[in-house]
C-alpha positions in Angstrom: 40.1 -1.7 -93.7 43.2 -0.1 -92.1 45.9 -2.0 -89.7 44.0 -3.0 -86.8 44.3 -1.6 -83.6 41.5 -2.9 -81.2 40.7 -6.0 -80.5 38.4 -7.1 -78.8 38.4 -10.9 -76.7 34.6 -12.8 -76.0 36.0 -14.8 -73.3 38.7 -14.7 -71.4 39.4 -18.2 -70.3 42.2 -21.0 -70.9 42.2 -19.9 -75.0 41.2 -16.0 -75.0 43.0 -14.4 -72.2 46.6 -15.6 -73.1 45.1 -14.2 -76.5 44.0 -10.8 -74.6 47.4 -10.7 -74.2 50.0 -11.5 -76.3 48.2 -9.0 -78.7 48.7 -6.6 -75.8 52.6 -7.3 -75.5 52.1 -7.0 -79.4 50.9 -3.0 -78.9 47.5 -3.7 -80.0 44.7 -2.2 -77.6 42.9 -5.2 -76.4 39.2 -5.3 -74.1 38.7 -8.4 -73.1 35.0 -9.5 -72.4 34.2 -12.3 -69.6 30.8 -12.7 -68.2 32.4 -14.1 -65.5 32.7 -10.0 -62.8 35.4 -12.2 -61.2 37.2 -12.8 -64.2 37.0 -9.7 -65.5 38.0 -8.1 -61.6 41.4 -10.2 -61.7 42.5 -9.2 -65.1 41.9 -5.7 -64.5 44.7 -6.3 -61.2 46.6 -7.6 -63.7 46.4 -11.3 -61.9 45.3 -14.4 -63.7 42.5 -16.3 -62.7 43.5 -19.0 -62.9 47.8 -21.3 -63.7 49.2 -20.8 -67.1 53.5 -20.4 -67.1 54.1 -17.1 -67.7 50.0 -15.5 -68.5 50.3 -13.5 -65.7 53.6 -11.2 -66.5 52.3 -10.6 -70.1 48.7 -9.9 -67.9 50.3 -7.4 -65.1 52.2 -5.8 -68.3 49.5 -5.4 -70.5 47.5 -4.2 -67.5 49.4 -1.5 -66.4 51.1 -0.6 -69.7 47.6 0.4 -70.5 46.8 -2.1 -73.4 44.4 -4.4 -72.0 41.1 -4.2 -70.1 38.3 -6.2 -69.1 34.6 -6.0 -69.6 31.1 -7.6 -68.9 29.9 -5.5 -71.9 30.9 -6.0 -75.4 32.4 -2.7 -76.8 33.0 -1.8 -80.4 36.5 -3.1 -82.1 37.9 -3.3 -85.4 38.3 -6.8 -84.9 36.4 -9.7 -82.8 38.5 -13.0 -81.8 35.1 -15.8 -80.2 37.6 -17.5 -77.4 33.9 -19.6 -76.0 33.6 -23.2 -74.6 31.8 -25.3 -77.6 30.7 -28.3 -75.6 29.1 -31.6 -77.3 25.2 -31.8 -75.7 23.6 -35.1 -75.4 23.9 -36.6 -78.2 27.4 -35.3 -79.0 26.6 -32.6 -81.4 28.3 -29.4 -80.5 26.7 -26.8 -78.2 26.3 -23.4 -80.4 24.1 -21.2 -77.9 27.9 -19.6 -76.2 28.6 -18.4 -79.9 25.5 -17.3 -80.1 25.2 -15.2 -77.0 29.0 -14.3 -77.8 27.1 -12.8 -81.1 24.5 -11.3 -79.4 27.1 -8.8 -78.3 28.6 -8.4 -80.9 26.5 -7.7 -83.7 25.4 -4.0 -82.6 27.9 -2.6 -82.0 29.3 -3.4 -86.0 28.9 -0.6 -88.8 31.4 -2.3 -91.5 34.6 -3.4 -92.2 35.2 -5.2 -89.4 36.9 -8.6 -88.7 35.1 -11.5 -86.6 37.0 -14.9 -86.0 35.9 -18.0 -84.3 38.9 -19.3 -82.2 36.4 -21.7 -80.6 37.4 -25.2 -81.5 34.0 -26.0 -83.5 32.2 -28.2 -85.6 31.8 -28.2 -89.9 30.1 -24.4 -90.2 29.8 -23.1 -86.9 31.6 -20.2 -88.8 29.0 -19.8 -90.8 26.5 -20.1 -89.0 28.2 -17.2 -86.9 28.3 -15.3 -89.7 24.5 -16.5 -90.4 23.3 -15.3 -87.3 25.3 -12.3 -86.7 24.0 -10.9 -90.2 20.0 -12.5 -88.8 20.7 -9.6 -85.9 21.9 -7.0 -88.5 20.2 -7.4 -91.7 22.3 -3.9 -92.6 25.4 -5.6 -93.4 26.5 -8.6 -95.5 29.7 -10.8 -96.2 30.1 -9.4 -99.6 28.8 -6.4 -100.3 25.4 -6.5 -102.2 22.9 -4.0 -102.5 26.0 -2.2 -101.3 25.7 -3.5 -98.0 28.7 -3.0 -95.8 30.7 -5.8 -95.4 31.8 -8.0 -91.8 34.5 -10.1 -92.5 34.3 -13.6 -91.1 36.6 -16.2 -90.3 38.1 -19.6 -88.2 41.5 -19.7 -86.4 41.2 -23.0 -84.1 43.9 -22.4 -81.5 46.6 -24.9 -81.2 48.8 -25.4 -78.0 49.2 -27.4 -75.0 47.9 -26.0 -71.4 51.6 -24.9 -69.7 52.9 -24.0 -72.6 50.1 -21.7 -74.1 52.3 -18.3 -74.2 55.4 -20.5 -76.2 52.8 -22.3 -77.9 51.0 -19.0 -79.4 54.3 -17.7 -81.2 55.9 -20.6 -81.7 53.5 -23.1 -83.5 52.2 -22.6 -87.6 48.1 -21.3 -87.7 45.5 -22.5 -89.6 43.2 -19.2 -90.9 40.2 -20.0 -92.6 37.9 -17.4 -94.0 34.2 -17.4 -95.7 35.9 -15.1 -98.3 39.4 -14.4 -99.3 39.9 -10.5 -98.1 38.5 -12.1 -95.3 41.0 -14.7 -94.4 44.2 -11.9 -95.3 42.5 -10.2 -92.7 43.3 -12.3 -90.1 46.6 -13.8 -91.3 47.1 -10.6 -91.0 46.3 -9.4 -87.5 47.7 -13.1 -86.3 51.1 -12.1 -88.0 51.2 -9.7 -85.1 52.3 -12.1 -82.7 52.8 -15.9 -84.6 56.4 -16.1 -85.9 55.4 -19.6 -87.2 53.5 -20.3 -90.2 50.2 -19.1 -91.2 48.3 -21.2 -93.1 44.9 -20.0 -95.3 42.2 -22.0 -96.2 38.6 -21.9 -96.6 36.5 -22.5 -92.8 35.5 -25.0 -93.0 37.9 -26.6 -94.0 40.1 -24.6 -91.4 37.5 -25.8 -88.6 37.7 -29.4 -89.3 41.6 -29.3 -89.6 41.4 -29.1 -85.8 38.5 -31.7 -85.2 41.4 -33.9 -87.4 44.4 -32.7 -85.4 42.6 -34.1 -82.6 41.0 -36.7 -83.7 44.7 -37.9 -84.8 45.5 -37.5 -80.9 42.7 -39.5 -79.6 43.2 -42.4 -81.3 46.9 -42.7 -81.0 45.8 -42.6 -77.0 43.7 -45.3 -77.6 45.1 -47.4 -78.8 48.1 -46.9 -75.7 45.0 -46.7 -73.5 44.2 -50.7 -75.4 47.3 -52.2 -74.7 47.0 -51.6 -71.0 44.1 -53.2 -71.0 45.6 -56.0 -73.1 48.9 -56.4 -71.2 46.8 -56.3 -67.6 44.8 -59.9 -68.9 47.5 -60.9 -69.5 50.2 -60.3 -66.5 52.9 -58.5 -68.8 54.3 -54.4 -67.8 52.5 -52.2 -70.4 55.7 -49.5 -69.7 58.2 -51.8 -70.8 56.7 -52.9 -73.9 55.9 -49.6 -75.1 59.0 -48.7 -74.2 60.7 -52.0 -76.1 57.8 -51.0 -79.3 59.3 -47.8 -79.4 63.0 -48.7 -80.3 61.0 -49.6 -83.5 62.7 -46.7 -86.4 58.6 -46.2 -87.5 56.8 -47.0 -84.1 56.1 -43.9 -81.4 52.8 -45.3 -79.2 51.4 -43.0 -76.4 51.9 -43.4 -73.0 48.9 -44.8 -71.3 47.0 -42.9 -68.8 43.5 -43.5 -67.0 41.4 -42.1 -69.9 41.0 -38.5 -72.2 40.3 -35.3 -70.9 40.5 -31.8 -70.9 38.3 -29.1 -73.7 39.3 -30.7 -77.1 41.0 -34.2 -77.2 38.1 -35.6 -75.7 35.3 -33.4 -77.6 36.4 -32.8 -80.7 36.0 -36.5 -81.8 32.5 -36.4 -81.9 32.2 -32.9 -83.7 33.6 -35.0 -86.5 31.6 -38.5 -86.2 27.9 -36.2 -85.6 29.4 -34.9 -88.9 29.8 -38.3 -90.8 28.0 -40.8 -88.1 28.4 -43.7 -90.9 32.0 -42.8 -92.0 34.0 -42.2 -89.3 33.7 -45.4 -87.6 37.6 -45.7 -86.6 37.5 -42.0 -84.8 34.2 -43.2 -83.0 35.7 -46.5 -81.6 38.6 -44.5 -80.2 36.5 -43.0 -78.4 34.6 -45.3 -76.9 37.5 -46.7 -75.8 38.5 -44.1 -73.9 35.2 -42.4 -73.0 35.7 -46.6 -71.1 38.7 -46.6 -69.3 38.2 -45.1 -66.1 34.8 -47.8 -65.7 38.0 -50.2 -65.8 40.5 -47.7 -63.7 37.2 -47.6 -60.9 37.4 -51.9 -60.8 41.6 -52.2 -60.8 40.9 -50.4 -57.4 37.3 -52.2 -56.9 40.4 -55.6 -57.3 42.4 -53.5 -55.0 40.2 -53.6 -51.7 39.6 -56.8 -52.1 41.1 -58.7 -48.8 41.3 -55.2 -47.2 39.3 -53.9 -44.2 36.1 -50.9 -44.3 37.9 -48.6 -42.9 41.3 -48.9 -45.7 41.4 -45.5 -47.2 42.0 -44.4 -50.8 44.2 -41.4 -52.0 43.9 -40.1 -55.1 46.9 -39.0 -57.2 45.5 -35.5 -59.3 42.4 -34.6 -60.7 43.4 -32.2 -63.6 43.4 -33.7 -66.6 47.1 -33.1 -67.4 50.7 -32.6 -65.6 51.2 -29.3 -64.2 48.6 -27.3 -64.4 44.9 -26.4 -62.8 42.4 -27.4 -65.6 39.9 -29.9 -64.8 37.6 -29.8 -67.7 36.2 -33.7 -68.9 38.8 -34.7 -67.1 38.8 -38.5 -66.2 39.9 -38.5 -62.8 37.5 -36.6 -61.7 35.1 -39.4 -63.0 36.8 -41.8 -61.3 37.2 -39.6 -58.5 34.0 -38.8 -58.4 32.7 -43.1 -59.2 34.6 -43.9 -55.8 33.2 -41.8 -53.9 29.5 -42.2 -54.4 30.0 -45.7 -54.8 31.8 -46.5 -51.1 30.1 -43.9 -48.8 32.0 -45.7 -46.0 35.6 -45.8 -47.1 37.6 -42.7 -47.2 38.9 -41.5 -50.1 41.9 -38.6 -49.5 42.4 -36.2 -52.8 45.8 -34.6 -53.4 46.1 -32.3 -56.2 48.3 -29.8 -55.4 47.3 -27.2 -58.2 43.9 -26.6 -56.5 42.4 -25.1 -53.2 39.2 -26.8 -53.1 37.7 -29.6 -54.6 35.9 -29.2 -57.7 31.9 -28.9 -57.3 31.8 -32.6 -58.0 33.7 -33.5 -54.9 33.1 -31.0 -52.7 30.5 -31.4 -50.0 30.9 -35.7 -50.1 32.2 -36.7 -45.8 34.0 -39.2 -47.2 36.4 -37.4 -49.8 39.0 -34.4 -48.1 40.9 -32.6 -50.1 44.5 -32.9 -48.6 48.7 -32.6 -49.4 50.3 -35.3 -51.6 52.4 -37.1 -48.0 49.2 -37.2 -46.0 47.1 -38.8 -48.2 49.8 -41.4 -49.0 50.2 -41.5 -45.2 46.6 -42.4 -44.4 45.9 -44.3 -47.1 45.6 -48.4 -48.3 45.3 -48.1 -51.4 47.4 -45.5 -53.9 46.1 -44.2 -57.5 47.5 -42.6 -59.6 45.6 -40.5 -61.7 48.0 -37.8 -63.4 51.3 -37.0 -63.4 52.3 -33.8 -62.1 55.7 -33.2 -61.6 55.0 -33.1 -57.6 53.3 -36.7 -58.2 56.6 -38.6 -59.9 58.6 -37.0 -56.7 56.9 -39.5 -54.4 59.5 -41.8 -52.5 58.6 -45.6 -52.8 60.3 -45.6 -49.1 56.0 -44.0 -48.3 54.4 -46.3 -50.8 55.7 -49.1 -48.7 53.5 -51.8 -47.7 50.8 -50.2 -49.7 48.1 -51.5 -52.8 49.9 -49.1 -55.7 47.0 -48.7 -59.1 49.5 -46.4 -61.6 47.7 -45.1 -64.6 50.2 -42.8 -66.0 53.3 -44.8 -65.3 54.6 -41.9 -63.0 55.9 -44.0 -59.9 55.9 -47.9 -61.1 56.9 -47.2 -64.5 
């Protein structure tokens, strides 16, 4: 296979669009593919349909130079990068339907010699499932050239970036590339070396899949420890923020910060893929997930306690809906779970939501008569109870004067720590 000059990126979300943009600004002709016509239209205008620092500059530049365009139809290309959602089902196994839909679009375009990379965070075996799915649609192709059938190369390269720093970390972070074959891994390594300045680590596809899950499960276990400490500290009457600050002065201790739960498309989801793969063996990983999944309910009960003795007309300010600070990403956000629980259980009480990174309430809260999206200042001013769920910079800038006389529940240590 000659050097790759044309890449189709399937899925123009929080990972796919930055990947498409960084490839395009490094001289690759990129066609982005998405099922959302609004996303396609925005990209073709050189615009970004979500908040991510520095991404807009890359997209606008790549589109104006003719290196990046978007479509709803999968085109012919030398390489395909699949960056579609992989949520979990009711039984917490992975939903691979989005990957299969991408495969249906790719399969008719293949002639042999192409590289297909799965970037979506996936359970062990998902890359092989993608390959098997495509080859079942195209039995004239093969993985190994058996019977002189043209070869298609398959690899897994999980994203490892932090929302809010995606355009920096795409370039600077080390990458893991796992190929179903050694040749596939080499081809993927060469493609990512176009923009990746970090070390590109080569392995097999299943190990690459597992590595991403392990990275996020490690974080989840450590967050669970911090969240459990916050619950214990509340029970015995000590300040968890001071406790962690003091403990972290030990040279070999680095406790993370607690919060209202764990959100996002990775840490809140990926550990369940390991649990599903080895349910009897993954006891610690399962327990950590259960601790973090239970934290929103604990926060809700703290709010209920704070309302005791207040009039039925007392209003609640909910500060932040995103799953982490300074972004607009609401996926799997515990803040939304808490806000919805409040709205449903207190239909006669006003819930004043302040989320500076969105312009309208998400579908879970939209249309509820007791929920309103307001500015930070107005939501605090109207409310007797203030609940900090996300430590946005705007939230951390809230002054103590504006909170005078109010009950504050700060799940992030943003104001009270």
